[in-house]
N, C-alpha and C positions, 0 to 999 in steps of 0.2 A: 503494499499499500503505499503511495506517495501522497505528499501534502503539496498542495502548489501556492503562490502568492504572485500575484503582479502588482507591480508599483511603477506609476507614470510620473515623473518629475518635469515640471516646466520651468525652462529657463529664460531669461529675456533676450539672449539670442542663439541662434542655431550654433554658433562656433562655441559657445559654453558647453553645450551639451555633447558636442563632438570631443571637446577636450576632455570632460571627464569621462566620458564613453573611453577613450584611450587610456586614460590613467588607470579605469577599472579593469581594463581588459588585461593588461599585465595579472592581475589578480584573479580573475575569473577563470578559474580554471575547474574542472570536475574534481570535487573530492569525493571522499567514501562516502559521506552521506548527503550531499548537497551538492548543486550544480546552479550556476546564474548564466542566464542568457540575456544578451545586452544588443540593443539597436536603438539608433535615433530616428525620430519622425519629425521635421521640422526642428523646431527648439525644444523638443521633448527627447527624454531619456526614458526608455522603456526596458523595464528590469522585470524578468520571469525567473522566478525562483521554484526550485523543484528539492524536497529534502525527503527524506525516509521516515521522519517522525518530528514531531512538535519541538522537541528541543535542537535538533539540527537545523529547522528553518529559523527559529529564535536567533541561534548563533550567526546564521547565514544573515539575515536580516540587519542585526545589530553592527556586525563588521562592515558590510557593504556600505549601508546609512552612515556610518561613522567614517567611511573613506568618501563617500559622496559630500559630506558636510565639509571634511577637509579641503577637498580639492575645490570646492564651491568657495570656500572662504580664502583661499590664495589666488583664484582669480579676483 
């Protein structure tokens, strides 16, 4: 059984979404208990999470959203 979560983040500019996507792509690899799919659509960053259990989903969400916040603050 898998658990899914989709998060769409809206940035002011398309370039910002692309920069954050590139920054996260380095970290977005399939792990033992979760994986992340990333893409942009205009100025949106689309994040698709899949995890084997609630704990893995929560950990992935916390990690990647913290990275998004850091990348956004640098911009």
